[in-house]
C-alpha positions as CSV (number, residue, x, y, z in Angstrom):
1,M,65.9,34.5,177.5
2,F,68.9,34.7,175.2
3,F,68.8,38.5,175.5
4,K,69.0,38.1,179.3
5,D,72.0,35.8,179.0
6,V,73.7,38.4,176.7
7,M,73.1,41.2,179.2
8,E,74.5,39.1,182.1
9,R,77.6,38.4,180.1
10,L,78.0,42.1,179.6
11,G,77.7,42.6,183.3
12,I,74.3,44.3,183.2
13,T,72.0,42.9,185.8
14,D,69.8,45.8,186.6
15,V,69.1,49.4,185.6
16,R,71.8,50.8,187.8
17,S,74.5,48.6,186.2
18,Y,73.1,49.5,182.7
19,F,73.8,53.2,183.4
20,Q,77.2,52.5,185.0
21,K,78.5,50.2,182.3
22,W,77.2,52.1,179.3
23,R,77.7,55.7,180.3
24,V,79.6,56.8,177.2
25,P,77.3,55.1,174.6
26,I,74.2,56.4,176.4
27,A,75.6,59.9,176.6
28,I,76.5,59.9,172.9
29,S,73.1,58.6,171.9
30,I,71.3,61.1,174.1
31,V,73.2,64.0,172.5
32,V,72.6,62.7,168.9
33,C,68.9,61.8,169.4
34,A,68.2,65.1,171.3
35,L,69.9,67.2,168.6
36,T,68.1,65.3,165.8
37,G,64.8,65.8,167.6
38,A,65.5,69.5,168.1
39,V,66.3,70.0,164.5
40,S,63.1,68.4,163.3
41,D,60.5,69.3,166.1
42,G,62.1,72.0,168.3
43,L,61.8,71.7,172.1
44,K,59.3,68.8,172.0
45,G,61.6,66.9,169.7
46,F,64.6,67.7,171.9
47,A,62.9,66.2,175.0
48,I,61.6,63.1,173.2
49,G,64.9,62.6,171.4
50,G,66.7,62.8,174.7
51,L,64.4,60.2,176.3
52,L,64.8,57.9,173.3
53,G,68.6,58.3,173.5
54,I,68.6,56.7,176.9
55,V,67.2,53.4,175.6
56,A,68.9,53.5,172.1
57,P,72.0,51.4,173.0
58,I,70.0,48.6,174.6
59,A,67.4,48.7,171.8
60,L,70.2,48.3,169.2
61,L,71.6,45.3,171.2
62,W,68.1,43.8,171.4
63,I,67.6,44.2,167.6
64,G,71.0,42.6,167.0
65,V,70.1,39.6,169.2
66,M,66.7,39.2,167.5
67,L,68.2,39.3,164.0
68,T,70.9,36.8,165.0
69,L,68.3,34.4,166.4
70,R,66.1,34.9,163.3
71,C,69.0,34.1,161.0
72,S,70.2,31.1,162.9
73,C,66.7,29.7,163.2
74,S,66.1,30.1,159.4
75,F,69.3,28.2,158.6
76,T,68.7,25.4,161.0
77,S,65.1,24.9,160.0
78,Q,65.9,24.2,156.4
79,P,65.8,20.5,155.5
80,G,69.0,19.0,154.3
81,L,71.3,21.2,156.3
């Protein structure tokens, strides 16, 4: 639910807006992931890396939100704070 709020604040409401708003980070992550995959596994790694590069920016944002929630919950759940 918090992740959805963050996405709406960034102006991302659906898949189309995700690709429109984040063109540059997606392109960079596709290139980096595809080249990394190609170096390690050849053509198969290139293809898998390219596909993973599409979701890499949103996955990093999701991890950041989850870590933020985890840290804020651990501080508020301690007695005496």
